[in-house]
N, C-alpha and C positions, 0 to 999 in steps of 0.2 A: 578469389572470386567472391563478390558480396553474396551474403545469404539474405534473401528477401522474405518478409512475412507473406503468408499466402495471399492476403487481400491485395498486396502490391505487386505480385509476380507478373500479372498481365501488364500493368503499367510499366514495369521495369523492362519487359521484352519490347514494348512499343518504343520506349525511350531509346533503348539500345539500337533498335532497327532504324529509328529516325536519325540518330547520331551517325550511324554507319552510312546511311544514304547521303546525308549532307557531306560527309568526308569524301565519299566517292565522287560526288558532284564537284567538290573542290579539286580532287585529283584530276578529273577529266578536263576541267577548265584550265588547271595548271599545266597539263600536258599540251593543251591547245596554245596556251601562251608561249610555252617553250618552242613549239613548232613554228609559230609565227615569228618569234624572235630569231630563230635560226635562218628564216627566210627574209629577215630584215623588214618585217611588216609590223605595224602597230597593233596595240591591244584594245583600244577603245574602252568599252564598258566591261570587258572581261575581268579586270581587277575587282570590280564591285561584286561580281558573282563568286570569284575565288575567295575573297576575304570574308564575305558574308557566310557562304556555305562552310568554309573552314572553321570560322569562329562558332557558328551554331552547332557544328559537329562536336567541337571540343566542349561546348556548354552542355550538350546532350550527354556526353560521356561523364562529365562532372556530376550532373544531376542523377544519372543512373547509379553511380557509386554512392552518392549521397542518400539515395532512396534505400539502400541496403542497411543504413545505420539509423533510420528513423521509422517511426510507426505511422507517420502521416505524410501525405504527399506535399512536397515543397512548392506547390503551384503558385500560391499567392505572391511570395517574394519574387519569384522568377517572372511572373506576369507583370508585376508592378515595375521592376527594373527594366524589363524589355520594353514596356510601353513608354517609359521616359526616354530611353535611348532612341526609339523610333521617332517619337515626336520631336526631339531635339534635332535629329538628322534631317527629317523631311521638312522641318520648319526653316531650314537654311536656304539662301538664295539658289534658285535654279534647280532645286531638287524636285519640289512639287510646283511652285513654291507657295507656302502658306505660313508666313511669319507669325500669324495670329496663334499658331500652334505653340510657339515659344512661350506664350502667356500661360499655358497650362502644362507645359512639358515637364516641369520639375515636380508637379503635384504628386504623381504616382511614386516617385522615388522618396519624396518627403513622407508620404503615407507609410512607406516601407520602414523608414527610420522611426516613425511614431510607433509602429508595431514592435520594432526591435527594442525600443525604450521601455515597453511594458513588460518585457521578459525579465524575470529574475536572473541575476548572474550573467546578463548578456555581455558578450565580449566583442570588441571592435573588429577583431579578425573574422568574426562570423559575417559581418556586414560587408567587408572589403570585396569579396568576390562579386557581390551583386552590384556594388558601385563600379567595379571594373567592367562588368558586363554592360551596364548602361553606357559608359563612356566609350567602350569599344564599338558599340552599335552606332553611337553618334559620330565618332571619327570615321568609321567605315562608310556610312551612308553619305556623309558630307564631303569627305576628302579622300575617297578611294582612288581618285584619279592621280594622286601623287605616285602611285606604283608605276604609272606610265613612264616616269622619268627613270626609275630604277626599281627592280623587284625588291632588293634589300632595303632601299630607302622607304618604299611604301610600307613594308612590314614594320620597320623601326618607327617611322613617324606615327603610325596608328597606335602601336602598342605603347611606345614611350609616352606619347601625349595622353593616352588614357590613364596610365599610371600616375602621371603628374596631376591629372584632374582629381584624383582621389585625395590628394594632400589637403585641400581646403576642407573637405568633409571630415577627414580624420582630426584636423585641428578643431573643427566645430564640435565634434563629439567629445573631445578632451575638455574644451572650454565648458560645454554643457554640464559636464559632471561636477565641476567646481563652481561655476557661475551660472546656474540655471536661469536666473532672472534675465540674462541677456537674450534668451530665446533664440530666434533665428537671425537676429541682428548680427551676431558674430559670424554666421555663415556668409552673409552678404559681404561683410568686411573681408573675410578670408578669400572669398571667390574673386572679388574685385582686385584684391592684392595679387592673387595668382595671375589674373589677366594682365595686370600692370607689369609684374616681373617678367612675364612672357614676352614683353615688348623689348626688353633690353639685355637679358643675359645671353650667354653664348649659344644656347640651344633655342633661340627665339623662334616662336611659331604662333603668332597671334591671330591666325586665320579664323579660329573658332571663337573669337571674342563675341559674346552674346549680342552686343549692340550692332555687330555686322549683319545680323540676321534680317534687319529691315532695309538693307541696301537697295533692294529692288524697287522700293516704294519711296522715292525722295519726297513726294508730296506730304507724307505722314511724319517726317522726321526733320523738318526744317529747323527745329529748335536745337539740333546738333551744333549749330553755329555758336551756341553757348556752352554746351556740355560735352561735345564730342561723342564718340561711340560708348563711352562709359556711362553716359546718361541713359543710353538705351539698355545697357546691361542692368543698371540699377532699377530701371522701370520694369523690366521683365521679372526680376527677382521679387520686387514689392508685390506685383500682381499675383505671382505664384504663391507667395506666403499668405496673402489675404485670402486666396481661395482655399488654401490648406486650413486656415483657421476656421473658416465656415464649415468645412467638412468635419473637422475635429469637434467643434462645438455642437454640431448636429448629432454626432455619435455619442458624445458625453453630455447627456441632457442635464446633468446636475450642475454643469458649469454655467453661471449666469452670463448672458450675452445679449447683444442687441437683437431686436426682432429681425427675422430673416430678410424682410424687404429692405431694411436699413443696411444690413450687411452687403446685400447684393448691389444696392445703389452705390455704395462706396466703391465697390469693385468696378462697376460700370463707369463711374466718374473718373477713377484713376486711369482706366484704359482709354476712355474717349476724350477727356479734356486735352491731353497732349496732342492727340490727333487733330482735334478741332482747331487748337491754336496753330498747329502746323499748316493745316489747309488754308487758314486765313492768311498766315505769313506767305505761303506759296502763291496764293491768288493775288495778293497785293504787292508781291516782290517786284521791284524794278532793278534791273542789273545796273550796278554802279560802274559808270565809265565816262570818261571824257574823250576816250579814243578807242579805236579798234585796230586790230592787226589782221592782215590777210595771210592765211596759212594754207599750205599744201601738206597733207600727211600721206606717206607712202607705206603700203603694205606689200612687200615683194613676194611673200608666200614661199619661203624655202623651208622644207621640212627639216627640222634641226637634228633629228637623231642620225640621219644618214646623208641627206642631200647637202645641207648647208656647209658642213664641216668635213665632208668626205667625198661626195660624188661630183659636186659642181664647182668648177674653178672660180676663183674670186673674180677674174676678169669677166666671166660670163654673168656673175651676179651683178657686177657694176653696170653691165650693159642693160640688165633688166631695170635697175634703179633709174637709169637715164631714160629708158623708153617709157616707163610709167610716169615719170615726173614731167617731162617736156610738154606734153599736150595741155597741161594745166597751168603752165608758167606764163607770166607776162610781167610787165614793168610794175604792176600793182602788188605783186606778191612780196610779202616781207620775209616770211620764213618757209623753208622747205625742211620737213622733219622726216628723218629715217629712223628705223627701230634700233633696239639694243644690238650691240656687236655686229653692226652692218658689215664691217670689214676690219682688217688688221694684217699684220703685226706692225703697229704704229708706235713711233717714239713719242712719248708724251709731250716733250718740249719742241718737237719739230714735225707736227702733224702734216704740214703742207708738202714736205719732201717725199711723202709716201706716194707710190706709183698710182694707187687707186684715187687718192686725194687729187693728184694732178689731173687725172682723167675727168673727175667731177668738176674741177675748176675750169677746165677747158670746155666741157659740155655746157656749163651754165654761164659762161663768160659774157653772154649777151645781156645779163641781168646784174649789173654791178651793185645794185642796192640789196640784192638777195643775200640772206644769211642761211647757210645750211647747218642744221643741228642734227647730229648723228651719234649713235652709239658706236664704240670702237673697242676692239681688243688692243690693248696698249701695254707698253713697258717703260720703265725708267731705269737708266744706268746710274748707279751711285758714283759720285765723285769720291776720290780717296779720303777726303776729310768730312764727308757728309754722314750724318748719323744714320745708322741702319735701323730697319724696322723688323717686326716679327715676320713680315712677308718676304724677307730677303732670300733670294735664290742665287745660284752661281752657274756660269757656263764658261766654256773655253772658247776664246776667239783669237785666232792667230797665235796660239801658244800662250795667251795671257788669260788669266782667270778674271772674269767680269762678274761683279756682284750687281744684282738688279732686282726689281720687283715687277710683277705683272699687275694689271688693273683692268677693271671694267670701266671704261672711260666714256664720258660724253664730251663732245666738242662743238663749239660754235665756229664755223668756218666762213668768214665773209668772202664774197666774190670780189670785193674791192681789195686789191693787194695792199693798199695803204693801211688797212685796218688789221688788228691783231687777232689771231685765233685764241679763243678762250677754252679752257678745259675744266672738267669736274670729274672727280673720282666717285664711283659708286661706293657708299660707305655702310649701308645696311646689307650685309652679305648673307646669302642663303647658307645655312648650316649644312656642311657636307660638300656640295659642289663647289662652293666658293670659300668656305672657311671650315677648318677642322676644330670643332668645339672642344674646349678643355684640353688643348694640345699638350700642355706640360703634364697633366695628370694621366692622360690616355695615350702617351707616346708609343706604347707597345702596339697600338692599333693602326699605326701609320701604314704598314704594308697592306692591311685590309682595305683602308680608305682609298689608297692609290689604285688597288685592283678593282674597286667598285666605281671608279671614274670620278672620285672626289679629289680634293686637293689638300695636302697637308701643309703646304707652304702658305696658303691663303693668298689674298689679294691686297694690294695697297689701298688705303682709304685716306680720307681727310677728316679733320676734327670738326669743322663747322660746315653748315649748308651755305652755298653761295649761288648767286643767280648770274645768268649771262646777260650782259648789258649791251645796248646798242642805242642808236639815235631814236629808235621808235619804241623800245620797250625793255623792261627787265623781266626775264622769263626764268622759271625754275626748271632745271634739267633733271627730271626724276627718272631713275633707272629701275624699271621692273619692280622687284620686291619692296623697294622703298615706298611705293604707293600704298602699301598695306598699313603703314605706321602713321597714325594721325598726328601725334605730337611731333614726330620727326619731320613729316611733310610741312607742318606749320613753321618749322625752322627756316624753310626757304623764304617765307614771307617775313617773319620777325627778324631774322638775321640777314637775309639776302635781299629784302625789300622787293620780292618778286611780285609782278602785277598780273601774271598768268603763269600757267605751267604746261610743260610738255612731258608726257609719260612715254618713255621708249622701252618697249618690252619685247619678249619673245615667248609667247604662250603656247607654241606648238609642241613643247615637251610633253604636254598632258593629253595630246590627241584631241579629237572633237568631243570633249566631255564637259562636265560642269565647271571644271577648274578655270578655264579661260573666261567663261562668262561671269563667274564669281569675281574674278580679278577686275573685270570691267566695271561691275556694279560697285566695288569698293572705291573706284575712282570717283563715283558720284558722292560718296561720303566725304571725300577730301574736298570736293568742290563746295559742298554745303558748309563744312567746318570753317573753311578759309574764305569763302565767297570769291573763289578764283575760277575763271574759265580754264578748261583743260583741253588740250589736243592730245589724242592718244594714238601713237604709231606702233603697231604690232607687226613683227615679222610674219608670224602666223598666229591667228587669233581673231580679235575684233579691233579694228581701228575706228575711232569715232571722235566727235566733238561733244563736249559736256559743258553746259552753261553754268552760271553761278547758282542756279537753283538745283543743280544736280541732274537736269534733264539730258538724256543722251540723244544725239541726232547724227544722221548720216552713218549709222553703224554698218560696217561692212560685214560680209559673210566669212565664216571660217573657210580656209582653203581657197582663197580668192586673191589673185594678184591684182591690185587696184591702187589707185591714188584718189584722194578726195580733197576738195577745197572748201574752205569756209572762213567766216569772220569770227574773231574772238574778241570779246570785250575785255579791256584792261581795268584793273581796280587797284586803287592805292589805299583804300580803307582797311582797317585791321579789325577783325572780329574779336569778341570776348574770348572765344576759344584760342585764337592765335596768341592773345596776350597771356592767358593763364594756362593754356594747354590742358593736360589731364588732371585738373584740380580735384575732381571727384575721386579718381584713383589714388592720388597722393594722400587725400584725406583718409581713404580706406586703409592705405598702408600704415599711416600713423595710428589709426585705431587698432589695426591688427597687431602691431607691435606692442601696444598697451595691453591688449587682451592676452597675448602670449606671456608677457611679463607677469601680469596679474594672475593668470592661471597657474603659471609655474610656482609663484609664491604660495598660492593657496593649496597647491598639490603637495607642498612640503609641510603644511600644517597638519596636526592631528585631526582626523575626521570626527565630527560630532555624531554621537549615536542617536 
């Protein structure tokens, strides 16, 4: 047991009591979640309370033990790290939302680092717990809803992502020691590199990319058509560091600096000028189009945890699709769009032989010019001489072992039998449910992943983006998670020449929380970056049309079976972002590698006294 100085004994008792209260709250909420899970009911916002109370309880215990080893209360570092975590969390879309908070959110944490740098013999491990605290609060507040898919997935996503976020700061502190003249420029380079790497490695989770924080306000970020979301991340960092410099210069009066009014005017200019430019672009923007397409989007509203895959027969689901679609169809409709994994088990190369496909073809046969675009659970049987992939599985059929792969497929099914069905494989897979990260390294965890509802075999993918073509348009078939990746999405336009995009998704896994709304807002970012109209069909969540400015229209309600009809403008022009994609992030990666190399070399040289 820690031994406390007399003056701290009262504070220690209060800390311990608060910690135990938070842990008790977490236990109560956790039991309620268990009870609801046993009754096959959803958790809604309970994961937020569970994670937040549990983490604050653990932090309270940590501070209680820390108090026994110090003669002063550790309130300032805890307050500063807490403040940054809360500001980052509530600054994200659909939490409050106040993205302007992101412009000051890093300042408290950077002040904590400045305090730490003034201490003699300061060690990085002393700072790490406070960094982790900040990032845990940010992840919990902004992405607590992940736990609605799986309890274990929620714990892992929040904790693992928080640990990863500490890496750029550790690299920055290392570089600062040997190249102090770099200032906070190295931190910006390391952070943008972290966000960029998070787009493409096996544990990819780019949801909290800073530039995503402005997704709810498309009128203020029209310049993303040049920079993408990394321009937003850079903007946020520059403003935070400018504010930090003003505060530091104010505290250290011996440092020569510009007059205060000049410092503040610079900050105001850096914040306001991009917004003013964006508003002007937004106001004067005219959608690029020589042609429009008439589209019907269907939201069938099957709850995915229990209804869609367990309780409701596929034939009944198809009946609902038909019933929702038919009232809005006529000869003018070009595309009918269904959400992700609308039905299956479908053979990839013979979609029309499936029983559900045949029902749909019969139901919509009165509209021969109609194209149905739908998500499917599909498979592909390998031929004897066909190369196998990492997603290869095997099954026994009639005493013969068949090797095959599963896939999350999109298909364009024409009602005209003379036209061919086109398919696209989802290729940005969700770590865990659709892909086992670092499979060769973590092979011993395969039984655990299977028990938690994930897949160790993974799904089949394709190397390049492709578009569905027809006599009226070229459209991008974007499946769920793929819409979060700006550079990846741009591939549908650069490689597939898509003139518009359809997003097929299933957002009911997260219940009616912030997750499905954030996912919708991120689609606005893709519309701005590529200047492509988007039609979004969600099984459960929000279906909507999004124009080339990023404006959302005809947004449906959560938990509502409905179909909507609208016009989408086609566009053949290519934006600067589509041509160059994540140029800012690639530049940051190059600078980060140079910094790491330079720091490593200087760390091996004898230090000057």
